[in-house]
C-alpha positions in Angstrom: 0.0 0.0 0.0 1.4 3.3 -1.1 1.3 6.4 1.2 0.3 9.8 -0.2 4.0 10.7 -0.4 4.8 7.5 -2.3 2.0 8.1 -4.7 3.1 11.7 -5.3 6.7 10.5 -6.0 5.5 7.8 -8.4 3.3 10.3 -10.2 6.2 12.7 -10.7 8.5 9.9 -11.8 6.3 8.8 -14.7 4.5 12.1 -15.6 6.4 12.3 -18.9 6.3 8.6 -19.8 3.7 6.5 -21.5 2.1 4.4 -18.7 -0.3 1.5 -18.8 -2.7 1.9 -15.9 -4.9 -1.0 -15.0 -7.6 -1.3 -12.4 -9.6 -4.5 -12.0 -12.5 -5.5 -9.8 -13.4 -9.0 -8.6 -16.7 -10.3 -9.8 -18.9 -12.1 -7.3 -20.1 -14.7 -9.7 -19.7 -18.5 -9.9 -15.9 -19.1 -10.5 -17.0 -22.0 -12.7 -17.9 -19.6 -15.4 -14.3 -18.9 -16.0 -11.9 -16.0 -15.3 -14.2 -13.2 -16.5 -11.8 -10.5 -15.2 -9.1 -11.8 -17.5 -11.4 -11.8 -20.5 -12.3 -8.2 -19.8 -8.7 -7.3 -19.5 -7.8 -9.0 -22.7 -10.6 -7.2 -24.5 -9.5 -3.8 -23.2 -5.8 -4.4 -24.1 -7.0 -5.5 -27.6 -8.9 -2.2 -28.0 -5.8 -0.2 -26.9 -3.5 -2.1 -29.2 -5.8 -1.4 -32.2 -6.0 2.3 -31.3 -2.2 2.6 -30.9 -1.7 0.8 -34.3 -4.0 3.3 -35.9 -2.9 6.5 -34.2 0.7 6.1 -33.0 2.3 2.9 -34.3 5.7 3.9 -33.1 4.5 3.5 -29.5 3.3 -0.1 -30.1 6.6 -1.8 -28.9 6.5 0.2 -25.7 2.9 -0.8 -25.1 3.6 -4.5 -25.7 6.4 -4.4 -23.2 4.3 -2.6 -20.6 1.3 -4.9 -21.1 3.6 -8.0 -20.9 4.8 -6.8 -17.5 1.3 -6.4 -16.3 0.2 -9.8 -17.5 3.2 -11.5 -16.0 2.3 -10.1 -12.6 -1.1 -11.7 -12.9 0.1 -15.2 -13.8 -0.4 -16.6 -10.3 -4.1 -15.6 -10.2 -6.7 -18.2 -10.9 -10.3 -18.0 -12.0 -11.2 -15.2 -9.7 -9.1 -12.3 -8.4 -7.9 -13.2 -4.9 -8.7 -9.6 -3.7 -11.6 -7.2 -4.0 -9.6 -5.2 -6.5 -6.2 -5.0 -8.1 -4.2 -2.3 -9.9 -0.9 -1.9 -11.8 1.2 0.9 -13.4 3.7 -0.2 -16.0 6.0 1.5 -18.5 8.1 0.0 -21.3 11.0 -0.7 -18.9 9.4 -1.1 -15.5 6.5 -2.4 -13.5 6.0 0.5 -11.1 3.2 -1.0 -9.1 1.2 -4.2 -8.9 -1.0 -4.3 -5.8 -4.1 -5.8 -4.3 -6.9 -3.4 -3.3 -9.3 -3.9 -0.4 -12.2 -2.4 -2.4 -13.6 -2.9 -5.9 -12.6 0.0 -8.2 -14.3 1.1 -11.3 -12.4 -0.9 -14.0 -10.0 1.0 -16.1 -7.3 0.1 -18.6 -5.5 3.2 -20.1 -2.4 4.0 -22.0 -1.3 7.6 -21.7 1.3 10.0 -20.4 1.6 9.6 -16.7 -0.1 7.1 -14.3 -3.8 7.3 -13.7 -3.7 7.8 -10.0 -7.2 9.2 -9.3 -8.8 5.8 -8.5 -6.0 4.9 -6.2 -6.8 7.8 -3.9 -9.5 5.7 -2.3 -6.8 3.2 -1.2 -5.1 5.9 0.9 -8.3 6.2 3.0 -9.0 2.5 3.1 -5.4 1.8 4.1 -5.6 4.2 7.1 -5.0 2.0 10.2 -7.4 1.8 13.1 -5.8 1.0 16.5 -8.4 -0.8 18.7 -8.0 -0.7 22.5 -10.3 -2.8 24.7 -9.9 -1.4 28.2 -10.8 -2.6 31.7 -9.1 -1.3 34.9 -5.4 -1.8 34.6 -5.7 -4.1 31.6 -5.7 -3.2 27.9 -5.7 -5.4 24.7 -4.5 -3.5 21.7 -5.1 -4.5 18.0 -4.3 -3.0 14.6 -7.1 -3.1 12.1 -5.9 -2.4 8.5 -7.3 -3.3 5.1 -10.0 -5.5 6.6 -7.6 -7.6 8.8 -6.9 -7.7 12.6 -3.5 -8.3 14.0 -2.7 -8.8 17.6 -0.3 -6.1 18.7 0.1 -5.6 22.4 -1.3 -6.4 25.8 -0.7 -3.9 28.6 -1.1 -4.5 32.4 -0.7 -2.1 35.2 1.2 -3.3 38.4 -1.1 -4.9 41.0 -1.5 -2.9 44.2 -0.6 -4.3 47.6 -3.1 -6.9 48.7 -3.1 -6.9 52.5 -4.9 -4.4 54.7 -3.3 -3.1 57.9 -0.7 -0.6 58.9 2.6 0.0 57.4 5.6 2.2 57.8 4.7 4.2 60.9 2.4 3.9 63.9 -1.3 4.9 64.0 -0.6 6.6 67.3 -0.8 10.4 67.1 2.5 12.2 67.0 3.3 14.2 70.2 5.2 16.8 68.2 3.0 17.4 65.2 -0.4 16.1 66.1 -0.5 14.3 62.7 -1.5 10.6 62.6 0.7 8.1 61.0 0.2 6.7 57.5 -2.2 3.8 57.5 -2.0 0.8 55.2 -5.1 2.0 53.5 -3.5 5.3 52.7 -0.4 3.5 51.3 -2.6 1.2 49.1 -4.6 4.1 47.8 -1.5 6.0 46.8 0.0 2.9 45.2 -3.2 2.3 43.2 -3.3 5.9 42.0 0.4 5.7 40.9 -0.1 2.4 39.2 -3.2 3.7 37.3 -1.3 6.9 36.3 1.7 4.9 35.0 -0.5 2.4 33.2 -2.5 5.2 31.5 0.7 7.0 30.5 2.1 3.8 29.0 -1.2 3.2 27.2 -1.3 6.8 25.9 2.2 6.6 24.5 1.6 3.2 22.9 -1.7 4.4 21.2 -0.2 7.6 19.9 2.8 5.7 18.4 0.7 3.0 16.8 -1.8 5.5 15.3 1.0 7.5 13.7 0.2 10.5 11.5 -3.2 9.4 10.1 -4.4 6.4 12.1 -7.6 6.5 14.2 -8.2 5.0 17.7 -11.2 3.0 18.6 -11.8 2.6 22.4 -13.9 -0.2 23.8 -14.4 -1.9 27.2 -15.7 -0.2 30.4 -17.0 3.3 30.1 -14.9 4.5 33.1 -11.7 3.3 31.4 -12.7 4.7 28.0 -13.5 8.2 29.4 -10.2 8.3 31.3 -8.1 7.2 28.3 -9.9 9.4 25.9 -9.2 12.5 28.1 -5.5 11.6 27.9 -5.5 11.2 24.1 -7.5 14.1 23.0 -4.7 16.7 22.9 -2.6 14.5 20.5 -5.3 12.8 18.5 -8.2 15.2 18.4 -10.8 14.2 15.8 -9.3 10.7 15.5 -10.9 9.0 18.5 -14.2 7.1 18.7 -15.9 5.0 21.3 -17.5 1.6 20.9 -18.5 0.3 24.4 -19.8 -2.9 22.8 -16.3 -4.1 22.3 -15.4 -6.5 25.1 -12.5 -8.8 26.0 -14.4 -11.9 25.1 -15.8 -10.5 21.8 -15.5 -12.8 18.7 -13.2 -11.6 16.0 -16.2 -11.2 13.6 -17.9 -8.9 16.1 -14.7 -6.9 16.5 -14.5 -6.4 12.7 -18.2 -5.4 12.4 -18.1 -2.8 15.2 -14.7 -1.4 14.3 -15.5 -1.1 10.6 -18.7 0.8 11.4 -16.9 3.0 14.0 -14.1 4.0 11.6 -16.6 4.7 8.8 -18.6 6.9 11.1 -15.5 8.8 12.3 -14.4 9.3 8.7 -17.8 10.7 7.7 -17.9 13.1 10.7 -14.4 14.3 9.9 -15.1 14.8 6.2 -18.4 16.5 7.0 -16.6 19.0 9.2 -13.9 19.5 6.5 -16.5 20.1 3.8 -18.2 22.7 5.9 -14.9 24.5 6.4 -14.4 24.7 2.7 -17.6 26.9 2.4 -15.7 29.7 4.3 -14.3 32.0 1.5 -11.3 32.8 3.7 -10.4 29.2 4.2 -11.7 27.1 1.3 -13.1 26.9 -2.2 -15.2 24.5 -4.3 -15.9 23.7 -7.9 -13.6 22.7 -10.7 -12.6 26.2 -11.9 -12.0 27.8 -8.6 -10.1 24.7 -7.2 -8.0 24.6 -10.4 -7.0 28.3 -9.9 -6.1 27.6 -6.3 -4.0 24.6 -7.3 -2.2 26.7 -9.9 -1.3 29.1 -7.2 -0.1 26.2 -4.9 -2.5 27.4 -2.2 -4.3 24.1 -1.6 -3.7 22.4 1.8 -6.2 19.5 1.5 -8.7 18.5 -1.3 -11.8 16.4 -1.2 -12.8 14.6 -4.4 -16.2 12.9 -4.9 -16.1 9.3 -6.0 -18.6 10.2 -8.6 -16.2 12.7 -10.2 -13.4 10.1 -10.4 -15.7 7.6 -12.0 -17.6 9.9 -14.4 -15.0 12.5 -15.3 -11.7 10.6 -14.9 -9.6 13.1 -16.9 -10.8 16.1 -14.9 -10.3 14.3 -11.6 -6.9 13.1 -12.7 -5.7 16.6 -13.6 -6.7 18.1 -10.3 -5.3 15.2 -8.2 -2.0 15.2 -9.9 -1.6 19.0 -9.3 -2.6 18.5 -5.6 -0.1 15.7 -5.1 2.7 17.6 -6.8 2.3 20.5 -4.3 2.2 18.2 -1.3 -1.5 18.7 -0.6 -3.5 15.9 1.1 -6.2 14.4 -1.2 -9.1 12.3 0.0 -11.9 10.6 -1.9 -15.5 11.0 -0.6 -18.2 8.4 -1.3 -21.7 7.7 -0.1 -24.2 10.4 0.7 -21.5 13.0 1.4 -19.9 12.3 -1.9 -23.3 12.8 -3.6 -23.7 16.1 -1.9 -20.2 17.2 -3.0 -21.1 16.3 -6.6 -24.4 18.2 -6.4 -23.3 21.3 -4.6 -19.7 21.7 -5.7 -19.2 19.7 -8.9 -17.4 17.0 -7.0 -14.4 19.0 -5.7 -13.6 21.1 -2.7 -10.4 22.3 -1.1 -9.1 23.9 2.1 -6.5 26.6 1.3 -3.2 27.6 2.8 -4.0 31.2 1.6 -6.5 32.8 -0.7 -4.7 33.5 -4.0 -5.3 36.7 -5.9 -7.2 34.9 -8.6 -9.9 34.0 -6.2 -10.2 37.3 -4.4 -13.2 39.5 -5.3 
């Protein structure tokens, strides 16, 4: 899985080269019907080959080399794709990417200058990790959820407090000099418990922040008391990237974990994107629509850009042009689907951006 930085570097590296870009989706049909995805790919490559022969025959050897690299990378696949989707970028002399996707993309097979990176933007969001913490007292089970898979990561325990009741350290008898009673065993136990809890929460906070990294989200489950305490510790560092799922328990089945975490991450993403889209309506912070966003990109003023899935699928060239410009200037790009993506298409032509500054071309 490429990061945004990786994708930007790849896009720059091949922007002046002819690239074969391939996106395939797995069909949910009876595999006994045969490898339908391979038939569709063969047909698409055949159409491209005929078009190149007619329009630019000198490019045909480069196309054959690139398509051969793509087909070689698919040789191990059987009747059905082993993943929801698959993509590849190939030039005459190199296979730049051949990678499984955890979603089914709109199928695309294109031969043009530069890689078609617009459909891949969805993979950046899908690939964002979720760190799951199931909490109870001084115990925490941590997991990483990424690309539809759980992996056991870490189990944290606080130190157990002293068990026995009674006095310790000094006498209960009042001091003749100060009038202050001695420290009881109960006082000692309480202080030890408080210190153990503080240390445990500090270790947990550091572990979650490190595991979440720059773009991961944190899903907190377990007892509400533990969730509230840990969330308070995390908010300064991970504001907007934390959600709660009290239904998560230590004895939850893996399928239940996946169901709850997937829903929680989707909900958190929608909330974040909704807030971002609202901020784009502020003329001092954002812009929307193809023309205004293009002018902002030309001025290198875009900090983050939202692209509707509908624009990527219906106007691939327009989306591609905007996304390449955004990646080239280091802007964050995120695809928006579902109801919010539909609103973005209807209200802003499928594109909106938050600006670093308002360029002169957009000022009234």
